[in-house]
N, C-alpha and C positions, 0 to 999 in steps of 0.2 A: 708114638709120642712118648717121650720119657719124662713123666711127671716128677720122678725122683730128682732128675737133674735140674729141672726148673725150680723145685722146692729148695734144693741145696743152694742154688745160686741166689734165690731170694733170701734164704736164711743167712747167706754170706753178707748181703747188704745190711740186714738187721744187726748182725754181730759187729760189723764195722761201725754202725751208728752207736751201738752200745759202748764200744771202746772210745769213740769220739766224745760221747756225752760224759763218760767217766773222766775224761780229761778236762772238762769244764770245771773250773774251781768254784767252790762254794764257801771260800774263806779260809780253808786250811791248806797247807802245803801238801802236795801229793806228787809222786814221781810221774803218775799217769797224766798229769797236767801238761808235761812237755812232750809226751809221746807223739802227738800229731805233727810236731814241728820237723821240717826237713831243712837241711843246711846245704848251700851250694859250696861244695869242696871238691877238689881234684877234677873239676870239669863235669861233675854230676851232682844231682840232688840226692843226699843221703839222709836217713833218719838220724836225729840228734843222738840217739843212744848208740850209734855206730861210730861216732867221732868223739864221744865224751862219756864220762861216768856221771850219772845224776844221783844225788842223794838228798836226804831231808835231815839236816843237822838240828833243826828245831821246828816247832809247829807252824811258824809263819815265815820260814826261810827255806829256799831250795839252794843247793850248790851244784854247779856243773864244772867238773874237772875235765878240761879239754886235753886230749892226748897229744896233739901236735900243736905246738905254739903258733905256727903259721895260720891255724884255723880259728884262733880266738876271735878275731874281728868278724869272721863269717858267722860264727855261732852267735855272737852278740847281736849282729844285724838280724839274723833269723828270728831270735827271740823277741827283739823289739818290733819287728814287722809282723809278727803273728797277731791274731785278733784277740790275744789274751790280756793285753794292756800291762805287760810286765816290763820293768826297767832294770836290767842287770847291772851290777857293779863289778867292773873288771879289776881283778887283782892278780896280775901275771897270767898264769894259765887257768886260774880259778875264777868263775863267775858266781857271784852271790846274787840271788834273786829274792828280794823281800816281797812277801805276798801282802799287798795292802788290804785294809778293811774294805769290804764291799759297801759302796754308797748306793743310793737309789738309782742314780744315772748308770753306774757300772753294772748293776743288776739287770737293767733294761738292755744294755749292750750284750750281756751274756745270754739273755733270753733270745735276742736276735741271732746270735751265733748258733744257739741250739736249734732255732727254727731253720737256719741255713743248712746245718748238718742233717736235720730231718728231711728237708726238701731234697737234698742230694741222695739220701737213702730211698726216698719215694721214686725219684727218677731212675735209680738203679733197678728197683723192682719193676718199674714200667718197661724198662729196656728188656728185662728178662721176659716179661709178658709179650712184648712185641716179637722177640725171637721165637717164642712158643707159637704165636699166631702165624708167623711166617712159615714155620715148619708145618703147621696145620694146613696152610694154603697149598704148600707143595704136595702134601699127602692127599689133599682134596683133588688136585690135578691128576695124581697118580691113581685115582679111582676110589677114594674113600667115600662112603655114602653121606648124603646131606644130613640125615638125622644124627649119625655118629659124629659128624663134624660139629654140629651144634652142641652136642653133649660135651665134647672135648673142649670147645670154646668156653662153655659155661664153667667147666672145671678149672680151666686156666684163669678165668675171671674171678672165680671164688677164691682161688689160691692168692691172687693178687690182692683182692679186697681184704683178706685175712691179714696179710703182711702189712698192708697200708694201715689197717686198724691197729696192729701191734706197734707200728712206728708212732702213730698218733698218741697212743697210751704212754709210750716211753717218753715222748716229748712233754706231755702234760705233767708227768711225774717229775721230770727234771726241772720244768718251769716252776712248779710248786716248791721244789727244793731250793732253787736259786732265789726266788722272791721271798722266801721265809726269812724273817729277820732274827 
């Protein structure tokens, strides 16, 4: 049983959550805000930063310089359809994205998005746990002792519980940051 691999994969789920939560805005413009957005271009879904340059010209404005003029509409659509509630202004190949003030309703929407990200991370951690338990069952069939099997199962569960606790802590911190006026 390779606990290092299980822990590495669980840590991967936590780090993905960390970057997704960093992308949730709290009122100021940030390049990481647009990182989770993927754009349908050239018949594939590509990250926004691979089809455009993102910059922060001022504290409440993002600008997206699309490299290929034919992708401007796709980038505009992807930003509008994201759960971020942003409305880009198209100026040729440049999209200006004003960051609106957060009202109470918008804060609640962002909290819901944060919960969704956290739930996805928990699901990923549980999938890693399931893979570990499946491997354990195979090893049990191959002759591992029952006591050893229970010990390994407990270690896998403890690893899972620790990572889920970490995800919950990250979520509560982000929730407090979003709801703070």
